[in-house]
GUVEX-450421 format. One record per residue (C-alpha): residue in three letters; x negated, y, z. Coordinates in pm, whole numbers, padded with zeros to 5 digits, always signed. Layout:
REM residues N
ALAXYZ
...
//
This chain:
REM residues 80
UNK-07752+18357+12392
UNK-08111+18484+12386
UNK-08310+18425+12071
UNK-08671+18317+12082
UNK-08909+18548+11900
UNK-09194+18395+11701
UNK-09524+18419+11888
UNK-09728+18717+11778
UNK-10103+18699+11833
UNK-10290+18968+12025
UNK-10457+19067+11700
UNK-10119+19139+11541
UNK-09993+19317+11851
UNK-10281+19563+11817
UNK-10193+19660+11457
UNK-10036+19997+11392
UNK-09695+20016+11227
UNK-09870+20161+10921
UNK-10093+19854+10896
UNK-09792+19622+10942
UNK-09610+19801+10660
UNK-09915+19782+10434
UNK-09952+19407+10488
UNK-09579+19343+10446
UNK-09557+19552+10128
UNK-09870+19404+09970
UNK-09859+19036+10063
UNK-09494+18933+10101
UNK-09364+18870+09750
UNK-08992+18833+09820
UNK-08805+19161+09856
UNK-08566+18994+10099
UNK-08854+18868+10314
UNK-09009+19216+10314
UNK-08678+19358+10439
UNK-08652+19086+10705
UNK-09011+19148+10818
UNK-08962+19522+10851
UNK-08627+19493+11026
UNK-08752+19230+11269
UNK-09115+19317+11337
UNK-09113+19694+11291
UNK-08760+19787+11397
UNK-08706+19509+11651
UNK-08360+19418+11524
UNK-08209+19088+11641
UNK-08191+18802+11393
UNK-07810+18809+11391
UNK-07804+19179+11300
UNK-08056+19127+11019
UNK-07849+18839+10885
UNK-07530+19045+10895
UNK-07701+19336+10718
UNK-07851+19119+10444
UNK-07567+18868+10406
UNK-07743+18567+10564
UNK-07673+18360+10873
UNK-07884+18410+11184
UNK-08024+18062+11137
UNK-08136+18147+10782
UNK-08326+18446+10916
UNK-08474+18233+11194
UNK-08599+17978+10938
UNK-08764+18246+10725
UNK-08948+18425+11006
UNK-09225+18166+11067
UNK-09319+18169+10695
UNK-09321+18548+10696
UNK-09534+18561+11010
UNK-09775+18306+10863
UNK-09827+18526+10555
UNK-09883+18831+10775
UNK-10131+18648+10999
UNK-10325+18502+10707
UNK-10353+18834+10528
UNK-10440+19040+10834
UNK-10780+18873+10815
UNK-10820+18995+10454
UNK-10767+19357+10548
UNK-11042+19594+10663
//
């Protein structure tokens, strides 16, 4: 079954991978959420694969992604 990806704004789509990593590393406090963000947004891994790698269910990863994306979106505006 296909998994819906959280909507990424055009502003975020235009960010370089370096900028994504900077924002993830500096604004996402949870180490687990940083790993999820990098695996999902930078490496494009499916939610199920991330869950298997980190020891979580796919649904747990799916629930965490909107919070992670919200942090990234909010802090993109704080970056030069």
